[in-house]
C-alpha positions in Angstrom: 39.1 -54.3 -3.3 41.1 -57.1 -2.0 39.4 -60.1 -0.4 41.1 -59.4 2.9 39.4 -56.0 3.0 35.9 -57.5 3.1 34.2 -57.2 6.4 33.8 -60.4 8.4 30.1 -59.8 8.8 29.5 -61.1 5.3 30.8 -64.6 6.2 28.6 -67.8 6.8 29.4 -67.5 10.5 27.7 -64.1 10.6 24.6 -65.5 9.0 24.6 -68.3 11.6 24.8 -65.7 14.4 21.8 -63.9 13.0 19.8 -67.2 12.8 20.7 -68.1 16.3 19.7 -64.7 17.6 16.4 -64.9 15.8 15.7 -68.3 17.3 16.7 -67.1 20.7 14.4 -64.1 20.3 11.4 -66.4 19.4 12.2 -68.7 22.3 12.6 -65.8 24.7 9.2 -64.4 23.7 7.6 -67.8 24.2 9.3 -68.4 27.5 8.4 -65.0 29.0 4.8 -64.8 27.8 3.6 -68.4 27.7 5.6 -70.2 30.4 6.3 -67.2 32.7 2.8 -65.8 32.2 1.3 -69.3 32.8 3.2 -69.7 36.1 2.0 -66.3 37.3 -1.6 -67.2 36.4 -1.3 -70.8 37.8 -2.4 -72.4 34.5 -1.1 -75.8 33.5 -0.5 -77.0 30.9 0.5 -73.8 29.0 -2.4 -71.5 28.3 -3.7 -71.4 24.8 -4.6 -67.7 24.9 -1.0 -66.8 26.1 0.4 -68.9 23.2 -1.8 -66.9 20.8 -0.5 -63.6 22.3 3.1 -64.8 22.0 2.5 -65.8 18.4 1.1 -62.3 17.7 4.0 -60.5 19.3 6.5 -62.6 17.3 4.6 -62.0 14.1 4.6 -58.2 14.6 8.2 -57.8 15.8 10.1 -60.6 13.9 10.7 -58.6 10.7 12.0 -55.4 12.4 14.3 -57.5 14.6 15.5 -59.5 11.6 16.3 -56.2 9.7 18.2 -54.8 12.6 20.3 -58.0 13.1 21.0 -58.2 9.3 22.1 -54.6 9.2 24.2 -55.2 12.4 25.9 -58.4 11.3 25.3 -59.1 7.5 25.7 -55.6 5.9 29.2 -54.7 4.8 30.2 -51.1 5.4 30.9 -51.0 1.7 27.3 -51.9 1.1 26.5 -48.7 2.9 29.0 -46.8 0.7 27.3 -48.3 -2.4 23.9 -47.2 -1.1 25.2 -43.7 -0.5 26.8 -43.5 -3.9 23.5 -44.5 -5.5 21.7 -41.9 -3.4 24.2 -39.2 -4.3 23.3 -39.8 -8.0 19.6 -39.3 -7.2 20.0 -36.4 -4.8 22.8 -34.3 -6.2 22.4 -30.6 -5.6 19.2 -31.1 -3.6 18.4 -30.5 0.0 18.0 -34.3 0.6 21.7 -35.0 0.2 22.8 -33.6 3.6 20.3 -35.5 5.7 21.1 -38.8 3.8 24.8 -38.3 4.3 24.4 -37.6 8.1 22.3 -40.7 8.6 24.6 -43.0 6.7 27.7 -41.7 8.5 25.9 -42.3 11.8 25.0 -45.8 10.8 28.4 -46.7 9.4 30.3 -45.4 12.4 27.8 -46.1 15.2 27.7 -42.4 16.1 24.9 -41.1 18.3 24.6 -37.8 16.5 26.0 -36.4 13.2 26.0 -32.9 11.7 27.0 -31.9 8.2 28.3 -28.3 7.8 28.9 -26.6 4.4 31.1 -23.6 3.7 29.4 -20.7 1.8 30.6 -20.1 -1.7 31.7 -16.4 -1.1 32.9 -16.5 2.5 34.5 -18.6 5.2 31.3 -18.9 7.1 29.6 -22.3 7.3 25.9 -23.2 7.5 24.3 -26.3 9.0 23.2 -28.5 6.1 21.8 -31.5 8.1 21.6 -33.0 11.5 20.8 -36.7 12.4 18.6 -37.4 14.1 16.8 -34.2 12.9 15.4 -33.5 16.3 18.7 -34.0 18.2 20.4 -31.3 20.2 23.3 -29.4 18.6 26.7 -31.1 19.0 29.2 -29.1 21.1 32.4 -28.0 19.4 34.5 -30.1 21.7 34.0 -32.8 24.3 34.3 -36.6 24.9 33.2 -38.5 21.8 33.1 -35.5 19.5 35.3 -35.6 16.3 35.4 -33.5 13.2 36.1 -34.7 9.6 36.8 -32.3 6.7 34.9 -32.7 3.4 37.0 -31.9 0.4 36.6 -31.4 -3.3 39.5 -30.9 -5.7 41.8 -30.4 -2.7 39.6 -27.6 -1.2 37.8 -27.9 2.1 34.1 -27.3 1.4 32.7 -28.3 4.8 33.0 -30.8 7.6 31.2 -33.6 9.3 30.9 -33.7 13.1 30.3 -37.0 14.9 29.2 -37.5 18.5 30.0 -41.1 19.7 28.0 -40.5 22.9 30.9 -40.1 25.2 32.7 -43.2 23.9 36.0 -43.3 22.2 36.1 -41.6 18.8 38.7 -44.1 17.5 37.4 -46.0 14.5 38.4 -49.4 13.3 40.5 -49.5 10.1 37.4 -50.6 8.1 35.2 -47.9 9.6 37.9 -45.3 9.0 38.3 -46.3 5.3 34.5 -46.4 4.9 34.2 -42.9 6.3 36.9 -41.5 4.1 35.2 -43.1 1.0 31.9 -41.6 2.1 33.4 -38.1 2.3 35.2 -38.5 -1.0 32.0 -39.7 -2.7 30.1 -36.8 -1.3 32.6 -34.1 -2.3 31.4 -33.3 -5.8 27.7 -33.5 -4.9 28.2 -31.3 -1.8 30.1 -28.8 -4.0 27.1 -28.6 -6.3 24.9 -28.2 -3.2 27.1 -25.2 -2.1 26.9 -23.7 -5.5 23.1 -24.1 -5.6 22.7 -22.5 -2.2 25.0 -19.6 -3.3 22.9 -19.2 -6.4 19.7 -19.1 -4.4 21.2 -16.4 -2.1 22.2 -14.4 -5.2 18.7 -14.7 -6.6 17.1 -13.6 -3.3 19.5 -10.6 -3.2 18.7 -9.7 -6.8 15.0 -9.9 -6.1 15.4 -7.7 -3.0 17.6 -5.3 -4.9 15.0 -5.2 -7.7 12.3 -4.4 -5.3 14.4 -1.6 -3.7 15.1 -0.1 -7.2 11.5 -0.3 -8.1 10.5 1.5 -4.9 13.2 4.0 -5.5 12.0 4.8 -9.0 8.5 5.2 -7.7 9.7 7.7 -5.1 11.7 9.6 -7.8 8.6 9.8 -10.0 6.4 10.9 -7.1 9.0 13.5 -6.0 9.3 14.7 -9.6 5.5 15.1 -9.8 5.5 17.1 -6.6 8.4 19.3 -7.7 6.7 19.9 -11.1 3.4 20.9 -9.5 5.2 23.2 -7.1 7.2 24.8 -9.9 4.0 25.3 -12.0 2.3 26.9 -9.0 5.2 29.2 -8.3 5.5 30.2 -12.0 1.7 30.9 -12.1 1.6 32.8 -8.9 4.9 34.7 -9.3 6.6 35.1 -12.7 3.4 34.7 -14.7 1.7 37.5 -12.9 4.6 39.9 -13.5 4.7 39.0 -17.2 0.9 39.4 -17.6 1.1 42.8 -16.0 4.0 43.7 -18.2 2.2 42.6 -21.3 -0.9 44.6 -20.4 1.2 47.7 -19.7 3.1 47.3 -22.9 -0.2 47.2 -24.8 -1.5 50.3 -23.0 1.8 52.1 -23.8 1.4 51.2 -27.5 -2.1 52.6 -27.5 -1.0 55.8 -25.8 2.0 56.3 -28.1 0.0 57.8 -30.9 -2.4 59.9 -28.7 -0.3 61.0 -25.7 3.4 60.4 -26.3 4.4 62.0 -23.0 2.2 59.7 -20.9 3.3 56.7 -23.0 7.0 57.5 -22.3 6.3 57.7 -18.6 4.5 54.4 -18.7 7.3 52.7 -20.6 9.8 54.0 -18.0 7.7 52.5 -15.3 7.9 49.1 -17.0 11.7 48.7 -16.5 11.4 47.9 -12.7 8.5 45.5 -13.5 10.7 43.7 -16.1 13.6 43.5 -13.6 11.2 42.1 -11.0 10.0 39.4 -13.4 13.6 38.5 -14.3 14.5 38.3 -10.6 11.5 36.0 -9.9 12.5 33.7 -12.8 16.1 33.6 -11.6 14.9 32.7 -8.1 12.8 29.8 -9.5 15.6 28.5 -11.6 17.8 28.1 -8.5 15.6 25.2 -7.4 16.1 23.5 -10.8 19.8 23.9 -11.3 21.8 26.7 -9.5 23.5 29.0 -11.9 26.5 29.3 -9.5 26.9 25.5 -9.6 27.1 25.6 -13.4 29.5 28.5 -13.6 31.8 28.1 -10.6 31.5 24.5 -9.6 30.3 22.4 -6.6 32.4 23.9 -3.8 31.6 27.6 -4.7 27.9 26.7 -5.1 27.9 25.1 -1.6 29.7 28.1 -0.1 27.2 30.5 -1.7 24.2 28.5 -0.5 25.3 28.8 3.1 26.7 32.3 3.0 24.0 33.6 5.3 23.6 30.3 7.4 23.1 30.8 11.1 25.5 27.9 11.7 29.1 28.1 10.4 29.5 25.7 7.4 33.1 24.9 6.3 33.6 23.5 2.8 36.8 21.5 2.3 37.3 21.0 -1.5 39.9 18.3 -2.6 38.4 17.6 -6.0 40.8 19.7 -8.2 38.5 19.2 -11.2 35.0 19.5 -12.5 32.5 16.6 -12.8 29.5 16.0 -15.1 26.5 18.1 -14.4 24.3 15.2 -13.1 27.1 14.1 -10.7 27.6 17.6 -9.3 23.9 18.2 -9.1 23.4 15.0 -7.0 26.2 15.8 -4.7 25.0 19.5 -4.3 21.4 18.7 -3.4 22.5 15.8 -1.1 24.9 18.1 0.8 22.3 20.8 0.9 19.7 18.4 2.4 22.2 17.0 4.9 23.3 20.4 6.2 19.6 21.6 6.4 18.7 18.4 8.4 21.6 19.0 10.8 20.8 22.6 11.4 17.1 21.8 11.8 17.3 18.8 14.1 20.7 18.4 15.7 21.4 22.0 16.9 25.2 21.8 15.9 27.7 24.5 16.6 29.5 23.8 13.3 29.2 21.7 10.1 31.9 20.5 7.8 31.5 19.4 4.2 34.3 17.5 2.5 34.6 16.9 -1.2 37.0 14.6 -2.9 37.6 13.1 -6.3 38.4 9.5 -5.4 39.3 7.7 -8.6 36.4 7.6 -11.1 33.9 9.0 -8.6 33.0 12.1 -6.6 32.8 11.5 -2.8 31.3 13.9 -0.3 30.9 13.8 3.5 28.8 16.1 5.7 29.7 15.9 9.4 28.2 17.9 12.3 28.8 18.1 16.1 25.1 18.2 17.0 23.1 16.0 19.3 22.9 13.0 16.9 20.5 10.1 17.4 20.2 6.4 17.6 19.9 5.1 13.9 18.4 1.8 15.0 15.4 3.4 16.7 15.0 6.5 14.5 12.4 6.9 11.8 14.1 8.4 8.8 12.0 10.9 6.9 11.7 11.7 3.2 14.9 13.7 3.2 17.2 10.7 3.6 15.2 8.7 1.1 15.5 11.5 -1.5 19.2 11.7 -0.9 19.6 8.0 -1.3 17.4 8.0 -4.5 19.5 10.8 -6.1 22.8 8.9 -5.4 21.6 5.4 -6.2 19.9 6.5 -9.5 23.4 7.3 -10.7 24.8 4.0 -9.4 26.3 5.5 -6.2 26.0 4.7 -2.5 25.0 6.8 0.5 25.4 5.9 4.2 24.7 7.7 7.5 26.3 7.2 10.9 25.1 8.8 14.1 25.2 8.3 17.8 23.5 10.2 20.6 25.5 13.3 21.6 28.2 12.4 19.0 26.9 14.1 15.9 26.0 12.7 12.5 28.0 11.9 9.4 26.5 11.5 6.0 28.8 10.0 3.3 28.1 9.5 -0.4 29.9 8.3 -3.5 28.7 9.0 -7.0 30.5 7.3 -9.9 31.5 9.4 -12.9 30.1 8.0 -16.2 32.7 7.2 -18.7 32.2 6.6 -22.4 29.9 8.1 -25.1 27.3 9.1 -22.6 29.6 10.7 -20.0 32.9 12.1 -19.2 35.3 11.7 -16.4 36.4 15.3 -16.4 
C-alpha cells in the first residue's frame, strides 16, 4: 500500500483532535454539572457534592467516549479490514461470519443498516445470512440510501451485501469504496465455505427425513404383508383346506369300499370329481390375490382389462408399452392401477376411467384418470390405499403422485424403474 493511500485519521493532527475533544468533554461535564448546577441551586463557591457527581460521571463515561473518538478519528479503514481478515480466519464456515461481516461493513461505511445475503448452492434463491443491527427492520429492495454490492468468489456471484445509509447519499469516498471492495474480496472464500456448509446441512436434513420416510414405509409394508398373510391363511383354512379335507376323507372311504362294495365305491369316486374341481377353483381364486395368472401369461394391459371386464363403470386401457417388463415391475403397476380405479369407482362416482400405460425409457409409467367429483388434496385425509400404492412403487425406487380438484376428477401417476443388470432385465 502506498503512503498516500493511508487514511488521514492516522496522523498526529487526528490524535490532537481526539485529545481536544476529550478535554472539551470533561470541561463540558464540569461546566454543566458544577457551575450550571451551582447557579441553579444558588451555591457559591462551587458545590463540593456537585463536583463529586461530575467526577463520577466523567469516570464512568470517559472510556466509552475515548473508544468512540478513537474509532472515529484514529482507526484506519484498513485496520478494520485487518480485523475482519483475522476474524474470517477464526470464523470460516461458521454462522458467526455473516453477522461479523455485516457489522464491520456498517462501521466501515457509516451505514445505518446492513444485510448479508447468500445464494444457495443448488439454486438461484438467496437466504438472509445476517442483519446488523440484529433487531433492525428489513431493508427495502430500493429507496434513498439503499445500495447493493455483489460478493464474488472465483468470478462467481455467491451473494450480496445491502447497505442502508439512512436516506443519505450512497456515494462512498475512494478510501471507503476500496475498503468495501477489499472486505468483500476477503470474505469470498469464507462465504463460499459457508454456502457449502449450509447446503450440506440441508442435504443431511433431507437425507434424515428421507430415511425416516423409508423406515415408515418398510414398517407399513411389513404390517401389510402380515395382514395379507393372515388373511390368506384364513381363506385357505376356511375354503380350500375344507375341500381338500373332505376330498381326503371320501378317498379313504372309497378305498375301504373298493374291496367290499365295488359298485358303491365307483359311485363315490365319481362324486369326488366335482369336489376336486371345486377345490381347484378355490385355490385358483386365492392365487389371484397373490399374482394373477393372466398377468403372468398375457401381460399388464390384458390383466387390467380382464380385472374390469364386469366393472359397472367403463374402464379404458390404453397400452403404449410394446414390451414386457419384469414381474415385480408389472405387479406393482397392476395393483396400483387396480387400487386407483377401485378408489375412483368407490368415492368419486365417475362416468368413465382411463388407464394409460407407457414404457418411458428404462421405466414403466402408468396413469389413472377419472372424471369424477374429485377432492381438495390439501384438506383430504388419505387412507391406507394411497399409502399402499406409494409403498409398492417406492420400494422399487419409483415415484407416485396424485392430483385432484373438486369437480375436476383425479389423476394418479406412477413411474417404476426397470432393474438392469444381474438382478434384473429391461425387457
